[in-house]
MIDOSE-1310 file (N, C-alpha, C; in nm, 2 decimals, decimal comma, always signed):
residues 206
mdiy	+5,79/+0,98/+24,88/+5,82/+0,85/+24,94/+5,95/+0,87/+25,02; +5,96/+0,79/+25,13/+6,08/+0,79/+25,21/+6,19/+0,71/+25,13; +6,32/+0,75/+25,16/+6,43/+0,68/+25,09/+6,51/+0,61/+25,20; +6,54/+0,48/+25,18/+6,62/+0,40/+25,27/+6,74/+0,35/+25,20
vlsi	+6,86/+0,38/+25,26/+6,99/+0,35/+25,20/+7,05/+0,24/+25,27; +7,08/+0,13/+25,20/+7,14/+0,01/+25,26/+7,27/-0,01/+25,19; +7,38/-0,03/+25,27/+7,51/-0,06/+25,21/+7,54/-0,21/+25,21; +7,56/-0,26/+25,09/+7,58/-0,40/+25,08/+7,70/-0,46/+25,15
psmk	+7,81/-0,39/+25,15/+7,93/-0,44/+25,22/+7,91/-0,46/+25,37; +7,80/-0,40/+25,43/+7,78/-0,42/+25,57/+7,66/-0,52/+25,60; +7,61/-0,58/+25,49/+7,49/-0,67/+25,50/+7,53/-0,81/+25,52; +7,43/-0,89/+25,58/+7,43/-1,03/+25,59/+7,30/-1,08/+25,54
ddll	+7,28/-1,20/+25,50/+7,16/-1,25/+25,45/+7,04/-1,23/+25,54; +7,05/-1,27/+25,66/+6,94/-1,25/+25,76/+6,91/-1,11/+25,79; +7,01/-1,02/+25,80/+6,99/-0,88/+25,83/+6,92/-0,81/+25,71; +6,96/-0,84/+25,59/+6,89/-0,78/+25,47/+6,75/-0,83/+25,46
kdlf	+6,72/-0,95/+25,49/+6,58/-1,00/+25,49/+6,50/-0,93/+25,59; +6,55/-0,92/+25,71/+6,48/-0,85/+25,82/+6,45/-0,71/+25,79; +6,55/-0,64/+25,73/+6,53/-0,50/+25,70/+6,42/-0,48/+25,59; +6,42/-0,57/+25,49/+6,32/-0,56/+25,39/+6,18/-0,59/+25,44
velp	+6,17/-0,68/+25,54/+6,04/-0,70/+25,60/+5,98/-0,58/+25,67; +6,07/-0,50/+25,73/+6,03/-0,39/+25,81/+6,01/-0,26/+25,72; +6,05/-0,26/+25,60/+6,03/-0,15/+25,51/+5,89/-0,12/+25,49; +5,85/+0,00/+25,47/+5,71/+0,04/+25,44/+5,67/-0,01/+25,30
rrcv	+5,55/-0,03/+25,27/+5,50/-0,08/+25,14/+5,55/+0,01/+25,03; +5,54/+0,14/+25,05/+5,58/+0,24/+24,94/+5,70/+0,31/+24,99; +5,81/+0,30/+24,92/+5,94/+0,37/+24,96/+6,04/+0,35/+24,84; +6,15/+0,42/+24,86/+6,26/+0,40/+24,76/+6,37/+0,34/+24,84
vlle	+6,43/+0,23/+24,79/+6,54/+0,15/+24,85/+6,66/+0,17/+24,77; +6,77/+0,22/+24,83/+6,90/+0,23/+24,76/+6,99/+0,13/+24,81; +7,03/+0,04/+24,73/+7,14/-0,06/+24,76/+7,27/-0,02/+24,71; +7,36/+0,02/+24,79/+7,49/+0,08/+24,75/+7,59/-0,03/+24,73
dida	+7,68/-0,02/+24,63/+7,79/-0,11/+24,61/+7,74/-0,25/+24,59; +7,65/-0,27/+24,50/+7,59/-0,40/+24,49/+7,69/-0,51/+24,44; +7,80/-0,46/+24,38/+7,90/-0,55/+24,33/+7,98/-0,62/+24,44; +7,96/-0,57/+24,56/+8,03/-0,63/+24,68/+7,99/-0,77/+24,71
vnat	+7,87/-0,80/+24,66/+7,82/-0,94/+24,68/+7,92/-1,04/+24,61; +7,97/-1,00/+24,50/+8,06/-1,09/+24,43/+8,21/-1,06/+24,46; +8,24/-0,93/+24,46/+8,37/-0,88/+24,46/+8,45/-0,92/+24,59; +8,38/-0,94/+24,70/+8,45/-0,97/+24,82/+8,45/-1,12/+24,85
rsrd	+8,41/-1,21/+24,76/+8,41/-1,35/+24,78/+8,56/-1,40/+24,78; +8,59/-1,49/+24,88/+8,72/-1,55/+24,88/+8,72/-1,67/+24,79; +8,83/-1,69/+24,72/+8,84/-1,81/+24,63/+8,92/-1,91/+24,70; +8,97/-1,89/+24,82/+9,04/-1,98/+24,90/+8,94/-2,07/+24,97
ssee	+8,94/-2,20/+24,94/+8,84/-2,29/+24,99/+8,85/-2,31/+25,14; +8,97/-2,29/+25,19/+8,99/-2,30/+25,34/+8,93/-2,19/+25,41; +8,90/-2,07/+25,34/+8,85/-1,96/+25,41/+8,70/-1,94/+25,38; +8,64/-2,02/+25,29/+8,51/-2,00/+25,25/+8,41/-2,08/+25,35
dsds	+8,30/-2,02/+25,36/+8,20/-2,09/+25,45/+8,08/-2,12/+25,36; +8,05/-2,24/+25,33/+7,94/-2,28/+25,24/+7,82/-2,33/+25,32; +7,70/-2,29/+25,27/+7,58/-2,33/+25,34/+7,54/-2,46/+25,28; +7,42/-2,51/+25,33/+7,38/-2,65/+25,29/+7,35/-2,66/+25,14
dget	+7,32/-2,54/+25,07/+7,29/-2,54/+24,93/+7,42/-2,52/+24,85; +7,53/-2,52/+24,92/+7,66/-2,50/+24,84/+7,68/-2,36/+24,80; +7,61/-2,26/+24,86/+7,63/-2,12/+24,83/+7,75/-2,07/+24,90; +7,84/-2,01/+24,83/+7,96/-1,95/+24,90/+7,93/-1,82/+24,96
rsqn	+7,96/-1,80/+25,09/+7,94/-1,67/+25,15/+8,06/-1,59/+25,15; +8,04/-1,46/+25,14/+8,16/-1,37/+25,14/+8,21/-1,37/+25,28; +8,34/-1,39/+25,30/+8,40/-1,39/+25,43/+8,40/-1,25/+25,49; +8,38/-1,14/+25,41/+8,38/-1,01/+25,46/+8,24/-0,96/+25,49
tglt	+8,14/-0,99/+25,40/+8,01/-0,93/+25,42/+7,91/-1,03/+25,47; +7,93/-1,16/+25,45/+7,83/-1,26/+25,49/+7,71/-1,26/+25,40; +7,71/-1,19/+25,29/+7,59/-1,18/+25,21/+7,62/-1,27/+25,08; +7,52/-1,35/+25,05/+7,53/-1,44/+24,93/+7,45/-1,38/+24,82
lsgl	+7,48/-1,42/+24,70/+7,40/-1,38/+24,58/+7,26/-1,44/+24,60; +7,25/-1,57/+24,64/+7,11/-1,63/+24,65/+7,03/-1,56/+24,76; +7,10/-1,52/+24,87/+7,03/-1,44/+24,97/+6,97/-1,31/+24,92; +7,05/-1,24/+24,84/+7,01/-1,11/+24,78/+6,89/-1,14/+24,69
lnvl	+6,90/-1,24/+24,60/+6,80/-1,26/+24,50/+6,67/-1,31/+24,57; +6,68/-1,38/+24,68/+6,56/-1,43/+24,75/+6,48/-1,31/+24,81; +6,56/-1,21/+24,86/+6,50/-1,09/+24,91/+6,43/-1,01/+24,80; +6,50/-1,00/+24,69/+6,44/-0,92/+24,58/+6,32/-0,98/+24,52
dgvs	+6,31/-1,11/+24,52/+6,20/-1,18/+24,46/+6,10/-1,24/+24,56; +6,13/-1,24/+24,69/+6,05/-1,31/+24,78/+5,93/-1,23/+24,83; +5,87/-1,28/+24,94/+5,75/-1,23/+25,00/+5,77/-1,09/+25,05; +5,89/-1,05/+25,08/+5,92/-0,92/+25,14/+5,93/-0,81/+25,03
sqdd	+5,93/-0,85/+24,90/+5,93/-0,76/+24,79/+5,79/-0,70/+24,77; +5,79/-0,57/+24,72/+5,66/-0,50/+24,70/+5,67/-0,43/+24,57; +5,55/-0,44/+24,50/+5,55/-0,37/+24,37/+5,55/-0,22/+24,38; +5,51/-0,16/+24,49/+5,51/-0,02/+24,51/+5,64/+0,04/+24,55
rvli	+5,74/-0,04/+24,57/+5,88/+0,00/+24,60/+5,96/+0,03/+24,48; +6,04/+0,14/+24,49/+6,14/+0,17/+24,38/+6,27/+0,12/+24,43; +6,34/+0,03/+24,36/+6,46/-0,03/+24,40/+6,57/+0,03/+24,31; +6,67/+0,09/+24,37/+6,79/+0,14/+24,30/+6,92/+0,07/+24,35
mttn	+6,99/+0,02/+24,26/+7,12/-0,04/+24,29/+7,24/+0,03/+24,23; +7,34/+0,06/+24,30/+7,46/+0,13/+24,25/+7,58/+0,04/+24,24; +7,67/+0,06/+24,15/+7,79/-0,01/+24,14/+7,89/+0,07/+24,06; +8,02/+0,05/+24,09/+8,13/+0,11/+24,01/+8,19/+0,00/+23,92
hprk	+8,14/-0,12/+23,93/+8,19/-0,23/+23,85/+8,08/-0,31/+23,78; +8,00/-0,26/+23,69/+7,89/-0,33/+23,63/+7,92/-0,46/+23,57; +8,04/-0,48/+23,52/+8,08/-0,60/+23,45/+8,10/-0,72/+23,55; +8,11/-0,68/+23,68/+8,13/-0,79/+23,78/+8,00/-0,84/+23,83
ldaa	+7,89/-0,78/+23,79/+7,76/-0,82/+23,84/+7,71/-0,95/+23,77; +7,66/-1,04/+23,85/+7,60/-1,17/+23,80/+7,48/-1,14/+23,71; +7,48/-1,21/+23,60/+7,37/-1,19/+23,50/+7,23/-1,22/+23,57; +7,23/-1,31/+23,67/+7,10/-1,34/+23,74/+7,05/-1,22/+23,81
ltrp	+7,14/-1,13/+23,85/+7,10/-1,01/+23,93/+7,04/-0,90/+23,84; +7,10/-0,89/+23,72/+7,06/-0,78/+23,63/+6,97/-0,82/+23,52; +6,91/-0,94/+23,52/+6,82/-0,98/+23,41/+6,70/-0,90/+23,41; +6,63/-0,89/+23,30/+6,50/-0,82/+23,29/+6,40/-0,88/+23,39
grvd	+6,33/-0,79/+23,46/+6,24/-0,84/+23,57/+6,29/-0,80/+23,70; +6,42/-0,81/+23,72/+6,49/-0,76/+23,84/+6,54/-0,62/+23,82; +6,60/-0,59/+23,70/+6,65/-0,46/+23,67/+6,57/-0,41/+23,54; +6,49/-0,31/+23,56/+6,41/-0,27/+23,45/+6,48/-0,16/+23,36
kkis	+6,57/-0,09/+23,43/+6,64/+0,02/+23,35/+6,78/+0,04/+23,41; +6,87/+0,05/+23,32/+7,01/+0,07/+23,35/+7,06/+0,21/+23,31; +7,12/+0,29/+23,40/+7,16/+0,42/+23,37/+7,31/+0,43/+23,40; +7,39/+0,47/+23,31/+7,53/+0,48/+23,32/+7,57/+0,63/+23,34
fqla	+7,64/+0,65/+23,45/+7,69/+0,79/+23,48/+7,83/+0,79/+23,43; +7,85/+0,86/+23,32/+7,98/+0,87/+23,25/+8,08/+0,96/+23,32; +8,20/+0,94/+23,29/+8,31/+1,03/+23,34/+8,29/+1,16/+23,27; +8,35/+1,27/+23,33/+8,33/+1,40/+23,28/+8,41/+1,43/+23,15
srtv	+8,34/+1,48/+23,05/+8,41/+1,54/+22,93/+8,45/+1,68/+22,97; +8,53/+1,74/+22,88/+8,57/+1,88/+22,90/+8,44/+1,97/+22,89; +8,35/+1,93/+22,81/+8,22/+2,01/+22,80/+8,15/+2,01/+22,94; +8,15/+1,89/+23,00/+8,08/+1,88/+23,13/+8,16/+1,95/+23,24
akei	+8,29/+1,95/+23,23/+8,38/+2,02/+23,33/+8,35/+2,17/+23,32; +8,34/+2,22/+23,20/+8,31/+2,36/+23,18/+8,17/+2,40/+23,24; +8,07/+2,31/+23,21/+7,94/+2,34/+23,26/+7,94/+2,34/+23,42; +8,01/+2,25/+23,48/+8,02/+2,24/+23,62/+8,08/+2,37/+23,68
ycfm	+8,19/+2,41/+23,62/+8,26/+2,53/+23,66/+8,16/+2,65/+23,65; +8,09/+2,67/+23,54/+8,00/+2,78/+23,52/+7,88/+2,77/+23,61; +7,83/+2,65/+23,63/+7,72/+2,64/+23,72/+7,76/+2,68/+23,87; +7,88/+2,64/+23,91/+7,92/+2,67/+24,05/+7,95/+2,81/+24,07
fgqa	+8,02/+2,87/+23,97/+8,07/+3,01/+23,99/+7,99/+3,12/+23,92; +7,89/+3,07/+23,84/+7,81/+3,17/+23,76/+7,66/+3,14/+23,79; +7,58/+3,17/+23,70/+7,43/+3,14/+23,71/+7,40/+3,01/+23,65; +7,31/+2,93/+23,71/+7,27/+2,80/+23,65/+7,20/+2,83/+23,52
gdvd	+7,21/+2,73/+23,43/+7,15/+2,74/+23,30/+7,25/+2,74/+23,19; +7,20/+2,78/+23,07/+7,29/+2,78/+22,95/+7,38/+2,90/+22,96; +7,50/+2,88/+23,00/+7,59/+3,00/+23,01/+7,62/+3,07/+22,88; +7,61/+2,99/+22,77/+7,64/+3,05/+22,64/+7,54/+3,16/+22,60
tqpg	+7,43/+3,16/+22,67/+7,33/+3,26/+22,63/+7,32/+3,37/+22,73; +7,40/+3,37/+22,84/+7,40/+3,47/+22,94/+7,49/+3,59/+22,91; +7,43/+3,71/+22,91/+7,51/+3,82/+22,88/+7,59/+3,88/+23,00; +7,67/+3,98/+22,98/+7,73/+4,06/+23,08/+7,83/+3,98/+23,16
pnek	+7,82/+3,98/+23,30/+7,92/+3,93/+23,39/+7,95/+3,78/+23,36; +7,85/+3,71/+23,31/+7,88/+3,56/+23,29/+7,98/+3,53/+23,18; +8,00/+3,63/+23,10/+8,10/+3,61/+22,99/+8,24/+3,58/+23,05; +8,27/+3,64/+23,16/+8,40/+3,61/+23,23/+8,40/+3,47/+23,28
iknq	+8,29/+3,43/+23,35/+8,29/+3,29/+23,40/+8,29/+3,19/+23,29; +8,23/+3,22/+23,18/+8,23/+3,13/+23,06/+8,37/+3,11/+23,01; +8,45/+3,22/+23,00/+8,58/+3,21/+22,95/+8,67/+3,14/+23,05; +8,65/+3,16/+23,18/+8,72/+3,09/+23,28/+8,69/+2,94/+23,28
geef	+8,56/+2,91/+23,25/+8,52/+2,77/+23,24/+8,59/+2,70/+23,13; +8,61/+2,77/+23,02/+8,68/+2,71/+22,91/+8,82/+2,69/+22,94; +8,88/+2,78/+23,01/+9,02/+2,77/+23,05/+9,04/+2,65/+23,15; +8,95/+2,64/+23,24/+8,95/+2,53/+23,34/+8,94/+2,40/+23,27
aaki	+8,84/+2,39/+23,18/+8,81/+2,26/+23,12/+8,92/+2,21/+23,03; +9,00/+2,31/+22,97/+9,11/+2,27/+22,89/+9,22/+2,20/+22,97; +9,22/+2,21/+23,10/+9,32/+2,15/+23,19/+9,27/+2,01/+23,24; +9,15/+1,98/+23,21/+9,09/+1,85/+23,26/+9,11/+1,75/+23,16
pelk	+9,17/+1,63/+23,19/+9,18/+1,52/+23,09/+9,04/+1,47/+23,05; +9,02/+1,44/+22,93/+8,89/+1,39/+22,88/+8,85/+1,25/+22,93; +8,74/+1,25/+23,00/+8,68/+1,12/+23,04/+8,77/+1,05/+23,14; +8,83/+1,12/+23,23/+8,92/+1,06/+23,33/+8,86/+1,07/+23,47
fspa	+8,79/+1,18/+23,50/+8,74/+1,20/+23,63/+8,59/+1,20/+23,63; +8,53/+1,17/+23,75/+8,39/+1,18/+23,76/+8,34/+1,32/+23,78; +8,22/+1,35/+23,74/+8,17/+1,49/+23,77/+8,18/+1,52/+23,92; +8,16/+1,42/+24,01/+8,16/+1,44/+24,15/+8,30/+1,48/+24,19
evma	+8,41/+1,42/+24,13/+8,54/+1,46/+24,16/+8,57/+1,60/+24,12; +8,53/+1,64/+24,00/+8,55/+1,78/+23,96/+8,48/+1,88/+24,05; +8,35/+1,85/+24,09/+8,28/+1,94/+24,17/+8,34/+1,95/+24,31; +8,39/+1,84/+24,36/+8,45/+1,84/+24,50/+8,58/+1,93/+24,49
ylqq	+8,65/+1,92/+24,38/+8,77/+2,01/+24,37/+8,73/+2,15/+24,37; +8,63/+2,19/+24,29/+8,59/+2,33/+24,27/+8,53/+2,38/+24,40; +8,47/+2,30/+24,48/+8,41/+2,35/+24,61/+8,52/+2,41/+24,70; +8,64/+2,37/+24,68/+8,75/+2,43/+24,77/+8,78/+2,57/+24,74
ywds	+8,72/+2,62/+24,62/+8,76/+2,75/+24,58/+8,63/+2,84/+24,55; +8,53/+2,82/+24,64/+8,41/+2,90/+24,63/+8,44/+3,05/+24,62; +8,53/+3,10/+24,70/+8,56/+3,24/+24,70/+8,67/+3,29/+24,60; +8,72/+3,19/+24,53/+8,83/+3,23/+24,44/+8,83/+3,14/+24,31
pasa	+8,74/+3,16/+24,22/+8,73/+3,08/+24,10/+8,87/+3,08/+24,02; +8,94/+3,19/+24,02/+9,06/+3,19/+23,94/+9,17/+3,10/+24,01; +9,16/+3,08/+24,14/+9,26/+2,99/+24,20/+9,23/+2,84/+24,16; +9,11/+2,81/+24,14/+9,07/+2,68/+24,09/+9,14/+2,65/+23,96
iehc	+9,16/+2,75/+23,87/+9,23/+2,73/+23,75/+9,38/+2,72/+23,77; +9,43/+2,81/+23,86/+9,57/+2,81/+23,89/+9,62/+2,68/+23,94; +9,55/+2,62/+24,03/+9,60/+2,50/+24,10/+9,54/+2,37/+24,03; +9,48/+2,38/+23,92/+9,41/+2,27/+23,86/+9,51/+2,16/+23,81
rewv	+9,62/+2,20/+23,75/+9,72/+2,11/+23,69/+9,77/+2,02/+23,80; +9,81/+2,08/+23,92/+9,86/+2,00/+24,03/+9,76/+1,90/+24,08; +9,63/+1,94/+24,09/+9,53/+1,85/+24,13/+9,51/+1,74/+24,04; +9,51/+1,77/+23,91/+9,50/+1,66/+23,80/+9,61/+1,56/+23,82
ddli	+9,73/+1,61/+23,83/+9,85/+1,51/+23,84/+9,84/+1,43/+23,96; +9,80/+1,49/+24,08/+9,79/+1,41/+24,20/+9,68/+1,31/+24,19; +9,56/+1,34/+24,13/+9,45/+1,25/+24,13/+9,48/+1,14/+24,03; +9,55/+1,16/+23,92/+9,58/+1,06/+23,83/+9,68/+0,96/+23,89
qeke	+9,78/+1,01/+23,97/+9,87/+0,93/+24,04/+9,80/+0,84/+24,14; +9,70/+0,90/+24,21/+9,63/+0,83/+24,31/+9,55/+0,71/+24,25; +9,49/+0,74/+24,14/+9,41/+0,64/+24,07/+9,50/+0,53/+24,02; +9,61/+0,56/+23,97/+9,71/+0,46/+23,92/+9,75/+0,36/+24,04
inaa	+9,78/+0,42/+24,15/+9,82/+0,35/+24,27/+9,71/+0,25/+24,31; +9,58/+0,31/+24,32/+9,47/+0,23/+24,36/+9,44/+0,11/+24,26; +9,46/+0,14/+24,13/+9,43/+0,04/+24,03/+9,54/-0,07/+24,04; +9,66/-0,03/+24,06/+9,77/-0,13/+24,08/+9,75/-0,22/+24,20
slen	+9,70/-0,16/+24,31/+9,67/-0,23/+24,43/+9,56/-0,33/+24,41; +9,45/-0,29/+24,34/+9,34/-0,38/+24,32/+9,38/-0,49/+24,23; +9,47/-0,47/+24,13/+9,51/-0,57/+24,04/+9,59/-0,67/+24,12; +9,68/-0,63/+24,21/+9,76/-0,72/+24,30/+9,67/-0,81/+24,38
dete	+9,56/-0,74/+24,44/+9,47/-0,82/+24,52/+9,40/-0,93/+24,44; +9,36/-0,90/+24,32/+9,29/-0,99/+24,24/+9,38/-1,11/+24,20; +9,51/-1,07/+24,17/+9,61/-1,17/+24,14/+9,63/-1,27/+24,25; +9,63/-1,22/+24,37/+9,65/-1,31/+24,49/+9,54/-1,40/+24,51
la	+9,41/-1,35/+24,48/+9,30/-1,44/+24,49/+9,28/-1,54/+24,38; +9,35/-1,52/+24,27/+9,34/-1,61/+24,16/+9,40/-1,75/+24,18
């Protein structure tokens, strides 16, 4: 089946409805950043635009929760479609959106443990599979993987972040270990700055 990727932050009610009407009967639909429906709503009544039903529209996206639900439940929905929604903030999602019938299965992608960090390292620089059972040359990669994983804080970074870092050192696995501590410190600092900025934005909206 074909895969169609729709980014919620760029959607409006009418546009989303039109796109769903044009989708083929059998396909996979990926709705990215579904939390943007709620997260970008303004709480300043002077900046909100309410429709005749009293539904508050996001001043940034123009997409309403009721508009999204109407598309998911309406005539443009199809039983043969696979709908996947992604979010980095599951707790922000409205219960009406995630109730059984609209969401049949929830899958959480956890942050990387040190075991996962080691497996990623060994997968990228060694042979795929269970590195603990691989003889010969993979023993070196296994040991390097353990050394690398020991430098990664437990459950702080996503697997994608770990992989993106390692991709910079395709030709020099040892360099990935050498520069790991600097990368960890920089990324932690970046996350702290972003978290503080988000907290300030939410405080201003309160």
